[in-house]
C-alpha positions in Angstrom: 30.1 37.2 -44.3 29.6 34.9 -41.3 27.4 35.9 -38.4 29.1 36.4 -35.0 28.7 33.5 -32.6 25.7 33.6 -30.4 26.8 34.5 -26.9 26.6 31.7 -24.4 24.3 32.0 -21.4 23.1 29.8 -18.6 19.5 29.7 -19.7 20.3 29.0 -23.4 22.2 25.9 -22.5 23.3 23.1 -24.7 26.5 21.0 -25.1 27.2 21.4 -28.8 31.0 21.8 -28.9 33.4 18.9 -28.6 34.8 20.4 -25.4 31.4 20.7 -23.8 30.4 17.2 -24.8 33.6 15.7 -23.3 33.0 17.7 -20.1 29.4 16.6 -20.0 30.4 13.0 -20.3 33.0 13.3 -17.6 30.6 15.1 -15.3 27.9 12.6 -15.8 30.2 9.6 -15.1 31.3 11.3 -11.9 27.7 12.1 -10.7 26.2 8.7 -11.6 29.0 7.0 -9.7 28.3 9.0 -6.6 24.6 8.6 -7.0 24.8 4.8 -7.3 27.2 4.6 -4.3 24.8 6.6 -2.2 21.7 4.7 -3.4 23.4 1.4 -2.3 23.7 2.8 1.2 20.9 3.2 3.6 21.2 7.0 3.9 18.2 9.2 3.0 18.4 11.7 0.1 18.8 15.3 1.1 18.7 18.7 -0.5 22.5 19.2 0.0 23.3 16.0 -1.9 21.1 16.9 -4.9 22.7 20.4 -4.8 26.2 18.7 -5.0 25.0 16.6 -8.0 23.7 19.7 -9.7 27.0 21.5 -9.2 29.1 18.6 -10.4 26.9 17.9 -13.4 27.2 21.4 -14.8 30.7 22.4 -13.7 33.1 23.3 -16.5 30.5 23.8 -19.2 31.0 26.8 -21.4 27.5 28.3 -20.9 27.8 28.4 -17.1 28.5 32.1 -16.9 28.3 32.2 -13.1 29.5 29.1 -11.2 27.8 30.4 -8.1 24.4 29.4 -9.6 25.4 25.8 -9.5 24.1 23.8 -6.5 22.2 26.9 -5.3 18.5 27.0 -4.9 16.1 29.8 -5.9 15.3 32.0 -2.9 18.9 31.8 -1.6 21.1 34.9 -1.0 22.6 35.0 -4.5 21.4 38.2 -6.1 20.1 36.4 -9.2 18.3 33.7 -7.1 16.8 35.6 -4.2 13.7 36.8 -6.1 13.9 34.6 -9.2 10.6 33.2 -10.5 10.6 30.6 -13.2 8.1 29.7 -15.9 8.0 26.7 -18.3 5.5 27.4 -21.0 2.4 28.7 -19.2 3.2 26.9 -15.9 5.2 28.6 -13.1 7.5 26.9 -10.6 6.9 27.7 -6.9 7.6 31.2 -5.6 11.3 31.7 -4.7 10.1 32.5 -1.2 8.5 29.1 -0.9 11.3 26.9 -2.4 12.9 26.1 0.9 9.6 25.0 2.5 8.7 23.0 -0.7 12.0 21.2 -0.5 11.6 20.3 3.2 8.2 18.8 2.3 9.6 17.1 -0.8 12.4 15.3 1.1 10.2 14.4 4.0 7.5 13.0 1.7 10.1 11.1 -0.3 11.6 9.5 2.8 8.1 8.4 3.9 7.3 6.9 0.5 10.7 5.1 0.4 10.2 3.7 3.9 6.7 2.4 2.9 8.2 0.6 -0.2 11.0 -0.9 1.7 8.6 -2.6 4.1 7.3 -4.9 1.3 9.9 -4.8 -1.4 13.3 -6.3 -0.6 16.1 -4.4 -2.4 18.2 -7.5 -3.1 15.4 -9.7 -4.6 13.8 -9.9 -8.1 10.8 -7.6 -8.5 7.4 -8.5 -9.8 5.8 -6.2 -12.4 3.5 -4.9 -9.7 6.5 -4.0 -7.6 8.2 -2.4 -10.5 5.2 -0.2 -10.9 5.2 0.7 -7.2 8.8 1.8 -7.4 8.2 3.7 -10.7 5.3 5.5 -9.1 7.6 6.9 -6.4 10.2 7.7 -9.0 7.6 9.4 -11.2 6.2 11.4 -8.2 9.7 12.5 -7.2 10.7 13.5 -10.7 7.4 15.3 -11.3 7.4 17.2 -8.0 11.0 18.3 -8.5 10.0 19.7 -11.9 6.9 21.3 -10.5 8.9 23.0 -7.7 11.7 24.0 -10.2 14.1 24.9 -7.4 17.2 25.6 -9.5 17.7 28.4 -11.9 18.3 25.8 -14.6 19.1 22.1 -14.9 15.9 21.1 -13.0 15.1 18.3 -15.5 18.5 16.9 -15.1 18.3 16.9 -11.3 14.8 15.4 -11.5 16.1 12.5 -13.7 19.0 12.0 -11.2 16.6 11.7 -8.3 14.4 9.2 -10.3 17.5 7.1 -11.0 18.6 7.3 -7.3 15.2 5.7 -6.4 15.6 3.0 -9.0 19.2 2.3 -7.9 18.1 2.0 -4.2 16.0 -1.0 -5.2 18.8 -2.4 -7.4 17.2 -1.5 -10.7 19.1 0.0 -13.6 19.1 3.8 -13.7 17.3 3.8 -17.0 16.2 7.4 -17.1 18.6 9.2 -19.5 20.1 12.3 -17.8 21.8 14.1 -20.7 20.9 14.5 -23.5 17.3 14.9 -22.4 15.1 11.9 -23.3 13.0 12.1 -26.4 9.2 11.9 -26.8 7.1 11.3 -24.8 9.3 12.8 -22.1 8.5 16.4 -23.0 4.7 16.1 -22.6 5.2 14.2 -19.4 7.3 16.9 -17.9 4.8 19.6 -19.0 2.0 17.6 -17.3 4.2 17.4 -14.1 4.5 21.2 -14.1 0.7 21.2 -13.7 0.9 18.7 -10.9 -0.1 15.6 -12.9 2.7 13.0 -12.6 0.9 10.1 -14.3 2.6 10.5 -17.7 6.1 10.6 -16.2 5.3 7.5 -14.1 4.2 5.6 -17.1 7.3 6.7 -19.0 9.5 5.2 -16.2 7.4 2.0 -16.1 8.0 1.6 -19.9 11.7 2.1 -19.4 11.9 -0.5 -16.7 10.0 -3.3 -18.5 12.5 -6.1 -18.9 15.4 -4.1 -17.4 15.5 -5.4 -13.8 18.9 -6.1 -12.4 19.1 -9.9 -11.7 
């Protein structure tokens, strides 16, 4: 006698059916296209744009039981998000009452870091290894801080990887950080360290991905 299928839920996500895999592929193609287009512009990255990427990346997947959770940040008026705390292992994301402030700080800090890089690194020229590391440090910081804040109910790792790829694409580097499926080892320990505020491992992970993969 076969067991009944396990009920789908937003927090037990995973694209395992052919339909979900096809939807995931289509969603990712759409989002990466939009991400690269924006990265090639001069506009800053904003919370509303990341929210749109999050919504587009997860739309149509069978485990999304409430589409209103897509593109919505913890602490917002949605009844499931207003007071939602999150925990990954033993580490907690920021309080839902502090998410908005944390995002304001995040995007302001990101803009400052990007502006500093753009003073000395020309986007349309080849990059030295030292310059690749400088870019990777900003991408690693941004990825790690997003994971530490954990502003969405779910899909924070995917959003963090998109942000890292946006930074790389802004400097005409390949978006080498795999979005979905989640990258393999040592990505997991790097993400866990970022939850504790230590972004060195994720930075090195991105450096290793970039070695020899600069767009000429």
